[in-house]
Steps between C-alpha positions, in 0.01 A plus 500: 500500500206297633377542858575249772183298564455334840207353690403671823594168665846473344780468758686788332206740500593696813846588368374576150233742626737671739763546225251648253361746754843605621624557145199706392375228271147422390299190577167343423337324793182311592236632737169360620333685208717553191868523415669828584806672356712720722799523729654725759253786553771746605710445186412761237679300229279202567173689508594684178594173328170335590302803384687487170441127457130543564472834315350634822479869584687647798165641608376149577612383847649158567360277772708427808507128576582392857574158643318555831228704663742622765668741260188675361516786749861572401373615160139605552295699750229265622199657672411302816157416359662301215765310695295190574345493154842508333613213719196302383543592133873432480690293409264457210400604146434866587691822432427763764540872435613695807658836578873461442752512784806715433707179487304362204712467183420803277430280195211340686339829608257712298332809646587388852353151453677165503358173368601201713482125449583213733447197275396166652773313314797290614740712289420793729473315830797263446737675262470876488681691771445862393233712331477496123299708258286322252261546212328255268703321237376657174548790269293803593137452399530124443366224728733348766710203392513192718647237265872469573601414142319808369654711774851385405435582134355845580751603770831325417710785646392462864761352729296240688166325453366322807232245418219390728123459516278803430121526491497704179261762633623850590463623857207703615590859583351651814533868592540540880591866504168620635248404766319261265670261260464498122566206266670646196566175314383140519268328743562429865427162648208489750753459780696807385182707478401397852845593626463853367137549594562400860731798549 
C-alpha cells in the first residue's frame, strides 16, 4: 500500500495529520531544513517502526519537534541565561540540546538530554497541533533525502507524506546544557551567533 501524499497546503491536511498521529502511524514532513520522518513521540510502536525503517539504533535519540516556542519549557529545563537566546534562535534551522524535563517523551531523551526543534515552516505554524518526533529521511549512515519521488520509492510503507519547501541543509546543533554554548554540527548564521554571545 502506497502512502497518502498531500501538500502542506492541502485542505485535507489537518485531518490527515491528526488521524495518522492518533492511530500511531508514521509520516514524513517538511521542515525549514530537510524532510523528517516521525510521528507521535509517546507511541512506542511508532518510534520502533521508524527506527526499523531507518535501521537506526535505539541508543540514538529522536529529536522532539514543536510547533511553538511556548511549549519548550514543558519538555526541557531552560537556564535563565539561555531564555532570550532561544527566543532569538527559534523558530529557525537550529536544534538545541537542553536538560530534559520529566515530561519529555522518553524516545527523545538520551542521558538526561533532549534535542528540540521549532522549525520556521508553515507546516508547523499552521498545521501541526501537537509535538512530533523526527529524524532525517534516510537509511542510517546515508545522506538525507529531500526529493519526494525518491522518498516515496525508499519509504513506501509510511502512512502519510506531507510535501512542502525545504532548504535541503540539515539544522545546526547547539548544546546549551552548560554556561557556554557549543556548536556540535553545522554553522550558525551571524545573527544566531550574536544571539548566543550576548547572553
